[in-house]
C-alpha positions in Angstrom: -14.1 5.5 10.2 -14.7 7.3 6.8 -17.0 10.2 6.8 -18.2 10.7 3.3 -20.8 13.4 4.3 -18.4 16.0 5.8 -18.2 19.3 3.7 -15.2 19.5 1.2 -15.7 23.1 0.3 -16.1 25.0 3.5 -13.7 24.5 6.5 -16.0 26.3 9.0 -18.9 23.9 8.0 -16.6 20.8 8.0 -15.2 21.6 11.4 -18.7 22.1 12.8 -19.8 18.9 11.3 -16.8 17.1 12.6 -17.2 18.4 16.3 -21.1 17.4 16.1 -20.0 13.9 14.9 -17.2 13.4 17.5 -19.1 14.9 20.6 -21.5 11.8 21.1 -18.3 9.6 21.4 -17.1 11.9 24.4 -20.0 12.1 26.7 -18.4 9.7 29.2 -16.0 12.6 30.1 -16.9 15.1 32.7 -17.6 18.7 31.6 -14.1 20.0 32.4 -12.4 17.3 30.5 -14.8 17.6 27.6 -14.0 21.3 27.5 -10.2 20.5 27.3 -10.9 18.0 24.3 -13.0 20.8 22.6 -10.0 23.3 23.0 -7.7 20.7 21.5 -10.1 20.2 18.5 -10.2 23.8 17.8 -6.6 24.2 18.0 -6.2 21.2 15.6 -8.5 22.7 13.2 -6.7 26.2 13.4 -3.6 24.5 12.8 -4.4 22.3 9.9 -6.6 24.9 8.2 -7.2 24.0 4.6 -4.9 21.1 4.4 -6.0 18.2 2.4 -5.4 14.5 2.2 -4.6 12.7 -1.1 -8.3 11.7 -1.2 -9.2 15.4 -1.4 -11.0 15.6 2.0 -9.8 18.0 4.7 -6.9 16.9 6.7 -8.8 17.4 10.0 -11.0 14.3 9.3 -7.9 12.2 10.0 -7.2 13.2 13.6 -10.9 13.1 14.3 -11.2 9.6 13.0 -8.4 8.3 15.1 -9.8 10.1 18.0 -13.3 8.3 17.7 -11.5 5.0 17.6 -9.9 5.7 21.1 -13.1 7.4 22.4 -14.9 4.2 21.5 -12.6 2.6 24.1 -13.3 5.3 26.7 -9.6 6.3 26.9 -8.7 9.2 29.2 -8.9 12.9 28.4 -5.1 13.3 27.6 -4.9 10.5 25.1 -7.9 11.9 23.2 -6.1 15.5 23.2 -2.9 14.0 22.1 -4.6 11.9 19.3 -6.3 15.2 18.0 -3.1 17.1 17.9 -0.6 14.4 17.0 0.2 15.6 13.4 0.2 19.5 14.4 4.0 19.8 15.2 5.2 18.0 12.1 2.6 18.9 9.4 1.8 22.5 10.5 3.6 25.8 11.5 2.4 25.3 15.1 5.3 23.9 17.1 5.5 21.7 20.1 6.8 24.5 22.2 3.7 26.6 21.3 1.4 23.6 22.3 3.4 23.5 25.7 1.8 27.0 26.5 -1.8 25.3 26.3 -1.7 21.8 27.3 -0.2 19.6 30.0 3.3 18.0 30.2 1.6 14.6 29.9 -0.3 15.6 26.7 2.9 17.1 25.3 5.0 13.9 26.1 2.3 11.7 24.2 2.3 14.2 21.2 6.1 14.2 21.0 6.2 10.4 21.3 3.8 9.9 18.3 5.7 12.7 16.2 8.9 10.9 16.7 7.5 7.9 15.0 5.7 9.7 12.2 8.7 8.9 9.8 8.6 5.1 10.3 8.8 4.1 6.6 10.4 1.6 4.3 13.0 4.0 2.9 16.1 2.3 3.9 16.9 0.1 6.9 18.9 2.8 8.7 16.2 5.1 9.0 13.4 2.3 9.6 15.4 0.7 12.4 16.1 3.8 14.1 12.5 4.8 14.3 11.5 1.4 15.6 14.0 2.0 18.4 12.3 5.3 19.2 9.0 3.5 19.1 9.8 0.9 21.8 11.6 3.5 24.0 8.3 5.7 23.8 6.2 2.6 24.4 8.4 1.7 27.5 7.6 5.2 29.0 4.1 5.5 28.3 2.2 2.6 26.6 -0.6 5.1 25.5 1.8 6.2 22.6 1.2 3.0 20.7 -2.5 3.3 21.2 -2.4 6.6 19.5 -0.1 5.2 16.8 -2.3 2.2 16.2 -5.5 4.4 15.9 -3.6 6.6 13.5 -2.5 3.7 11.4 -6.0 2.2 11.2 -7.4 5.4 9.5 -4.6 5.6 7.3 -5.2 2.0 6.0 -8.8 2.8 5.5 -7.8 5.5 2.9 -5.0 3.7 1.2 -7.1 3.5 -2.1 -6.2 7.3 -2.4 -2.5 6.4 -2.5 -0.1 5.2 -5.6 -0.2 1.4 -5.5 3.4 0.9 -4.4 3.1 3.4 -1.5 -0.1 1.7 -0.2 1.6 -1.5 -0.5 4.6 -0.4 1.7 2.3 0.9 4.4 0.3 -2.2 4.3 3.5 -4.5 4.5 4.7 -2.3 7.6 1.4 -2.7 9.3 1.5 -6.6 8.9 4.9 -6.9 10.0 5.2 -4.5 12.9 2.0 -3.0 14.0 -0.3 -6.0 13.9 2.1 -8.2 15.9 2.4 -5.5 18.4 -1.5 -5.1 18.8 -1.3 -8.9 19.2 1.2 -8.7 21.9 -0.8 -6.2 23.8 -4.0 -8.4 23.6 -5.6 -5.9 21.3 -7.4 -8.4 19.2 -9.8 -6.0 17.5 -7.0 -3.8 16.4 -5.0 -6.8 15.2 -7.8 -8.0 13.1 -8.6 -4.7 11.7 -5.0 -3.8 10.8 -4.5 -7.4 9.1 -7.9 -7.3 7.2 -7.2 -3.6 5.8 -3.6 -4.4 4.9 -3.9 -7.8 3.2 -5.5 -6.8 0.1 -2.7 -4.1 -0.5 0.3 -6.0 0.9 -0.5 -9.1 -1.1 -3.1 -8.1 -3.7 -2.9 -11.3 -5.9 -2.8 -13.8 -3.1 -5.9 -12.0 -1.4 -7.9 -12.0 -4.6 -7.1 -15.8 -5.1 -8.0 -16.7 -1.6 -11.3 -14.8 -1.6 -12.2 -16.5 -4.9 -11.4 -19.8 -3.4 -13.3 -19.8 -0.1 -16.0 -17.3 -0.8 -18.5 -20.1 -1.6 -17.3 -22.1 1.4 -17.8 -19.1 3.6 -21.4 -18.6 2.5 -22.2 -22.3 2.9 -20.7 -22.4 6.4 -22.2 -19.2 7.4 -25.8 -20.3 6.4 -25.3 -23.6 8.3 -24.1 -21.7 11.4 -27.1 -19.6 11.5 -29.2 -22.5 11.7 -26.9 -24.0 14.6 -27.1 -20.7 16.3 -30.7 -20.9 16.5 -30.6 -24.4 17.9 -28.1 -23.2 20.6 -30.4 -20.3 21.6 -33.2 -22.8 21.9 -31.0 -25.0 24.2 -30.2 -22.0 26.5 -34.0 -21.2 26.7 -34.9 -24.7 27.7 -31.9 -24.6 30.6 -33.2 -21.1 31.5 -29.8 -19.6 31.0 -30.3 -15.8 30.4 -28.2 -12.8 29.5 -26.3 -14.6 26.9 -25.0 -12.9 23.7 -24.2 -15.1 20.6 -22.7 -14.0 17.3 -20.5 -15.2 14.6 -17.1 -14.1 14.3 -16.0 -11.9 11.4 -14.2 -13.3 8.4 -10.4 -13.2 9.0 -8.7 -13.8 5.7 -5.2 -12.9 6.6 -5.5 -15.5 9.5 -6.8 -18.1 7.0 -4.1 -17.2 4.5 -1.3 -18.0 7.1 -2.9 -21.1 8.1 -3.1 -22.3 4.4 0.5 -21.3 4.0 1.3 -23.6 6.9 0.1 -26.5 5.0 -3.6 -26.8 6.1 -6.5 -27.0 3.6 -9.8 -25.2 3.9 -11.3 -28.3 5.2 -8.9 -28.5 8.1 -9.6 -25.0 9.3 -12.5 -25.4 11.7 -12.6 -21.9 12.9 -13.3 -20.5 9.3 -16.7 -19.5 10.7 -16.9 -19.6 14.5 -19.4 -18.7 17.2 -18.7 -16.5 20.1 -20.7 -16.8 23.2 -20.5 -13.9 25.8 -21.8 -14.9 29.4 -22.5 -12.6 32.3 -20.3 -14.6 34.7 -17.5 -17.2 35.1 -19.8 -20.0 36.3 -22.0 -19.5 33.4 -19.0 -19.8 30.9 -18.4 -23.6 32.1 -22.1 -24.2 32.3 -22.5 -23.1 28.6 -19.2 -25.2 27.7 -20.8 -28.3 29.3 -23.9 -27.8 27.2 -22.1 -27.4 24.1 -20.0 -30.6 24.6 -23.3 -32.4 25.5 -25.4 -31.3 22.6 -22.8 -31.6 19.9 -19.9 -34.2 19.3 -16.7 -32.8 20.6 -13.7 -33.3 18.5 -10.7 -35.0 20.3 -8.1 -32.8 21.7 -9.9 -29.7 20.6 -10.6 -28.0 23.8 -8.4 -25.1 25.0 -9.2 -23.6 28.5 -7.5 -20.1 28.2 -9.6 -19.1 31.2 -7.8 -21.3 33.5 -4.5 -20.8 31.5 -4.6 -17.4 29.9 -2.4 -16.7 26.8 0.7 -14.6 27.5 -1.0 -11.5 26.3 -3.9 -11.9 28.9 -6.4 -13.5 26.5 -9.0 -15.6 28.1 -11.6 -17.7 26.6 -12.7 -21.3 26.5 -12.2 -22.7 22.8 -13.8 -26.1 21.8 -14.4 -27.5 18.4 -17.5 -29.8 17.9 -19.4 -31.4 15.1 -23.2 -30.8 14.4 -24.4 -34.3 13.6 -27.6 -32.9 11.7 -25.7 -30.9 9.1 -22.3 -32.7 9.6 -20.7 -29.5 10.1 -17.5 -28.9 12.3 -17.3 -25.5 13.9 -15.5 -23.7 16.7 -17.1 -22.0 19.7 -15.5 -19.3 21.9 -17.0 -18.8 25.4 -16.0 -15.9 27.6 -17.5 -13.4 30.1 -18.3 -9.8 29.2 -15.2 -8.5 31.0 -13.1 -11.1 29.3 -14.4 -10.0 25.8 -13.6 -6.5 26.4 -10.0 -7.4 27.3 -10.1 -9.7 24.1 -11.0 -6.7 21.9 -8.8 -4.0 23.4 -6.2 -5.7 25.5 -4.2 -3.6 27.8 -6.0 -0.6 26.5 -9.2 -1.9 28.3 -7.5 -1.2 31.7 -6.8 2.3 30.5 -10.2 3.7 30.4 -11.5 6.8 31.7 -13.3 5.2 34.6 -10.0 3.7 35.8 -8.1 7.0 35.9 -6.5 6.2 39.3 -4.9 3.0 37.8 -3.5 5.3 35.0 -1.8 7.4 37.6 -0.2 4.6 39.5 0.4 2.1 36.5 -0.4 -0.5 39.1 -2.3 -2.7 36.8 0.6 -3.3 34.5 2.0 -6.9 34.8 5.8 -6.1 34.3 6.6 -9.7 33.3 3.9 -9.5 30.6 5.3 -6.5 29.1 9.0 -7.3 29.6 9.4 -7.8 25.8 9.0 -4.1 25.4 12.1 -3.4 27.6 13.8 -6.2 25.9 13.4 -4.6 22.6 14.6 -1.2 24.2 17.6 -2.9 25.4 18.2 -4.4 22.1 18.3 -1.1 20.4 21.3 -0.2 22.4 23.4 -3.0 21.1 26.0 -2.4 18.4 24.0 -4.4 15.8 23.7 -3.7 12.2 20.3 -2.4 11.1 19.6 -5.7 9.2 20.3 -7.7 12.4 18.3 -5.4 14.6 15.2 -5.7 12.4 15.8 -9.5 12.2 15.7 -9.6 15.9 12.7 -7.3 16.3 10.5 -9.2 13.7 11.6 -12.6 15.3 10.4 -11.4 18.9 7.1 -10.0 17.6 6.1 -12.8 15.4 7.4 -15.7 17.4 4.8 -17.7 19.5 5.4 -18.2 23.3 5.8 -21.0 25.5 5.9 -21.4 29.2 8.4 -23.5 31.1 8.7 -24.2 34.8 11.6 -23.6 37.3 12.3 -26.3 40.0 10.5 -23.9 42.4 7.3 -24.0 40.3 7.8 -20.4 38.8 6.5 -20.1 35.0 8.9 -18.4 32.8 8.0 -17.1 29.4 10.2 -17.9 26.4 10.0 -17.7 22.5 8.8 -20.9 20.9 12.1 -22.8 19.9 14.0 -21.4 22.7 16.7 -23.7 24.3 17.9 -24.6 27.8 20.5 -21.9 27.4 17.9 -19.2 26.6 16.2 -20.4 29.9 19.4 -20.1 31.9 20.0 -16.4 30.7 16.3 -15.7 31.3 16.5 -16.7 35.0 19.7 -14.7 35.5 22.8 -13.8 33.4 25.2 -15.2 36.0 23.4 -18.4 35.7 23.5 -18.2 31.9 27.1 -17.6 31.6 28.0 -20.3 33.9 25.7 -22.7 32.7 27.2 -26.3 31.9 24.3 -28.7 31.7 20.5 -28.7 31.9 18.0 -31.2 33.3 14.6 -31.1 31.5 11.9 -33.2 33.3 14.7 -34.8 35.3 16.7 -35.9 32.4 20.2 -34.4 31.5 20.3 -32.7 28.2 22.6 -30.3 26.1 22.1 -26.6 26.5 21.1 -26.5 22.9 18.0 -28.7 23.7 14.7 -27.1 22.5 12.2 -26.7 25.3 8.4 -27.4 25.1 5.5 -25.9 26.7 5.2 -27.3 30.4 8.9 -28.6 30.6 10.3 -28.5 34.1 14.0 -27.0 33.7 16.9 -27.1 35.8 20.2 -25.5 35.1 23.5 -26.9 36.5 26.2 -24.3 36.7 30.1 -24.3 36.8 32.0 -21.3 37.8 34.8 -22.4 35.5 32.3 -22.2 32.6 32.5 -19.2 30.4 30.4 -18.2 27.3 32.0 -19.2 23.9 31.1 -18.1 20.4 29.2 -21.3 19.5 26.6 -20.1 22.1 25.4 -17.5 19.6 24.1 -20.4 17.5 22.5 -22.2 20.5 20.0 -19.3 21.7 16.9 -17.8 19.9 16.0 -14.9 22.2 17.5 -11.5 21.6 18.2 -10.8 25.1 20.3 -14.0 25.6 22.3 -13.3 22.5 23.0 -9.7 23.7 24.3 -11.0 27.0 26.5 -13.6 25.2 27.9 -11.0 23.0 28.7 -8.6 25.8 30.6 -11.5 27.7 32.6 -12.4 24.6 33.7 -8.8 24.1 34.8 -8.6 27.7 36.9 -11.9 27.1 38.4 -10.1 24.1 36.8 -12.3 21.6 36.5 -10.6 18.2 33.0 -11.4 16.9 33.7 -10.5 13.3 36.2 -13.4 12.9 35.1 -17.0 12.0 
């Protein structure tokens, strides 16, 4: 959100224009809550006064832009108040203690949580790692802290052109390495896409320019063909009397393409360069639409993924299928989901935290503790006596690594990082099973504890009370939590980990 028409010469005029701009986004609030947000807005304007950003615009535009991002998701009153005031304690003479006299404890906690994160910068690993620790602790206490931080970061990325190139690149790199993966893990696809698209041109300027030049013509060709295909699909739905369907092309995702090409694919092998999304009114229509797509186009072998029946770890649900249009000889991807699924695909866990579900906010009953266990794992990792370099390495490994699911003999699904071993699985079940693990059985066959697991494996751990962790085990595990438990056990045995 970038508001070019807001006055730069008169604060009173600018603040009135901003409130008039913001208010329509807040009409889902009741009158009492709207009044509280307006009080926060006036407090924010009074605190920041004539402060300017590097672009020359009034600073107050920034918190309003971040607030609009969250209001667009219909987040609750306290989150909106906190995002308006999130920079006040650090950047103005108004202290957190003064704000406590006006706003609730919940609002103050959210402001405090975000304020502690504001110094995350690439200015030495010690400072950077410490602020990451703070961030995961704050997230574990109230996930809305990261919603505010992501909205704050999005507007900062939209105004990177006002910063010196090197500073802009540092912020962009941080966004790609930390914030975009966090958004992905929370299922917030819209945030992830925006963070990546805004960061890529500044983090890897030459690579971005070269990629755009390479694929621009291909994008245009495929887009024109896909518009023709879309009309054909709409005609098919009319003939079948399928109503209330929304079809649109997915936005360009240059950074996603950059990663795929870096993994060895060619542009011709990237079938979702341009994709169609089909939003249906209900679940039954999803599968009806899927069947029609499969029958009217040529399905590619092994290119169907039913994330409705088997959701991704972050809660994402959709049917993906890749097909060929015989008439134009064009291969394209189709994603099919309901309106409710689409909302979750866009906003992830934040879609559950809307104003209309305030009762769920108070109880936190919607949170799947296993799904978000990674947050607590990173909190626990921050308590370990690791060097800052080791800590950052583990954090990035945990955030970037893909997930797999393996099964226990009782049929329970266990989430692990891709590349995890049987020993990782043992410690994931229970640390006592892990430290006494002697052998594993994968799909009924005996294997070493260092065996890498695959999606869907059935894993059983054989234990021996005489077995104890040894130093080589640190090279056998991929997950930070397993490595942490092994280190603790080795220390209890008197093993000096610094020795080789």
